[in-house]
ROKE-867807 format. One record per residue (C-alpha): residue in one letter; x, y, z. Coordinates in steps of 0.001 Angstrom, whole numbers, padded with zeros to 6 digits, always signed. Example, Ala and Ser with C-alpha at 12.3 -4.5 7.8 and 13.67 -1.06 7.14 Angstrom:
// ROKE-867807
A+012300-004500+007800;S+013670-001060+007140;
//
This chain:
// ROKE-867807
X-211210+144807+084471;X-214377+143187+083130;X-216394+144079+086228;X-215124+147662+085974;X-216371+147863+082384;X-219750+146447+083451;X-220088+149165+086067;X-219120+151814+083507;X-221825+150548+081137;X-224405+151021+083853;X-222964+154387+084873;X-222732+155581+081278;X-226417+156356+081207;X-226083+158890+084015;X-222432+160004+083839;X-220998+161401+080577;X-217415+160634+081682;X-218217+156924+081570;X-219073+157168+077861;X-215417+156849+076880;X-215143+153680+078957;X-218218+152285+077205;X-216627+153003+073825;X-213444+151213+074900;X-215529+148278+076106;X-217357+148080+072777;X-214069+148159+070887;X-212673+145359+073068;X-215827+143323+072420;X-215419+143901+068678;X-211806+142703+068843;X-212857+139540+070693;X-215593+138856+068137;X-213130+139357+065266;X-210686+136915+066899;X-213450+134336+067269;X-214491+134779+063629;X-210872+134497+062498;X-210606+131225+064419;X-213671+129917+062575;X-212386+131055+059171;X-208831+129869+059691;X-208723+127189+062392;X-205123+126217+061623;X-203462+129614+061936;X-204927+130274+065367;X-203239+127185+066818;X-199825+128907+066932;X-198422+132248+065843;X-195900+130592+063485;X-198437+128421+061656;X-199358+130953+058934;X-195700+131239+057896;X-195046+127496+058236;X-198182+126734+056240;X-196789+128762+053375;X-193428+126956+053628;X-195187+123573+053538;X-197394+124667+050632;X-194392+125652+048493;X-192594+122420+049436;X-195661+120420+048322;X-195783+122334+045034;X-192048+122047+044348;X-191736+118362+045319;X-195232+117216+044286;X-194967+114681+047082;X-196585+114202+050492;X-193145+113452+051987;X-190999+116526+052551;X-187523+117353+053809;X-186561+120718+055224;X-183290+122320+056232;X-182456+122207+059933;X-183025+125980+060170;X-186687+125484+059184;X-187152+122835+061868;X-185483+125086+064438;X-187502+128164+063497;X-190857+126354+063434;X-190266+123522+065916;X-193347+124272+068009;X-195554+124771+064981;X-194334+121429+063566;X-195071+119820+066949;X-198636+121149+066914;X-199248+119913+063370;X-197873+116517+064389;X-199980+116219+067555;X-203107+117296+065653;X-202478+114495+063123;X-201991+116828+060171;X-198405+115749+059543;X-196248+112861+060703;X-192679+113531+061741;X-190119+110806+061138;X-187261+111124+063589;X-183927+109405+063596;X-182261+108294+066809;X-179746+110888+067972;X-181030+113644+065692;X-182709+116782+066989;X-184610+117220+063765;X-186981+114993+061819;X-185479+113145+058897;X-188625+114012+056952;X-192253+114862+057457;X-195263+113483+055691;X-198392+115564+055189;X-201011+112945+056042;X-204273+114852+056409;X-205970+115584+053061;X-208057+118337+054688;X-204852+120102+055751;X-203602+119868+052171;X-206879+121377+050963;X-206509+124095+053588;X-203094+124948+052117;X-204581+124711+048638;X-207332+127225+049429;X-204945+129590+051213;X-202211+129789+048606;X-203304+128323+045255;X-205102+130094+042426;X-208834+129891+043147;X-209639+129387+039455;X-207616+126180+039410;X-209253+125032+042608;X-212715+125745+041193;X-211911+123800+038014;X-210716+120785+039997;X-213695+120782+042342;X-216069+121206+039400;X-214552+118153+037695;X-214990+116005+040791;X-218445+117367+041660;X-219740+116741+038138;X-218294+113243+037924;X-221182+110848+037290;X-221648+107587+039175;X-219451+104913+037590;X-217147+107426+035902;X-213387+107314+036494;X-211272+110452+036782;X-207572+110254+036000;X-205625+112627+038236;X-202675+112843+035866;X-204925+113967+033009;X-206456+116585+035307;X-202951+117638+036341;X-201975+118253+032709;X-205224+120066+032040;X-205355+122338+035089;X-201615+122556+035889;X-201859+121530+039548;X-199510+119368+041573;X-200835+115824+041889;X-200752+116046+045710;X-203664+118490+045615;X-205659+116334+043212;X-205076+113233+045361;X-206132+115183+048454;X-209438+116144+046799;X-210010+112545+045722;X-209243+111344+049286;X-211681+113799+050851;X-214436+112723+048470;X-213651+109075+049221;X-213745+109748+052979;X-217244+111174+052524;X-218372+108039+050688;X-218778+109712+047298;X-216308+107466+045505;X-213183+105368+045783;X-209554+106047+044982;X-207422+103597+043095;X-205109+101637+045394;X-202508+100968+042697;X-198996+102204+043403;X-198371+105652+041891;X-201950+105790+040610;X-204185+108792+040969;X-207649+107737+039883;X-211070+108270+041384;X-214293+106371+040707;X-217509+108230+041543;X-220022+106052+043402;X-222502+108649+044630;
//
């Protein structure tokens, strides 16, 4: 097919009938370019056709539970089993299985960048901007308390912790290691 379209491009200069084939070729090229741009803009959703819907399910579970560890009904695992498998193999979630069970007992969302991906896809951008502004403007030596930010901005703590973890991973600060703490100390 591709070689046929190449020949039609060449022939299009001399044969008016080939013009329609050239237009089709250009439209196919535009579709391919759009797919490539979509993959750059949304690298998660292009991994599997069910990932956009599953991403929304996981987002709402994170919001409702305000925890990185989630449980879903068996129907959710059945419907999105391949999408869950992809997220697990890519290291975005961790599935905890129980011997003899077809479904995970629970999943844990372990990649803070995946959480931020969900955050940017489904959360209010004003809240996201406020949170990022707080962390960006944090001066060296200053502590941020995630629970105070949560009360102020009305965001689940899982999103705040994910932002703190990403900044820590980039060497801009450190997160408190205390159990149930959500604090960040800016160091750069």
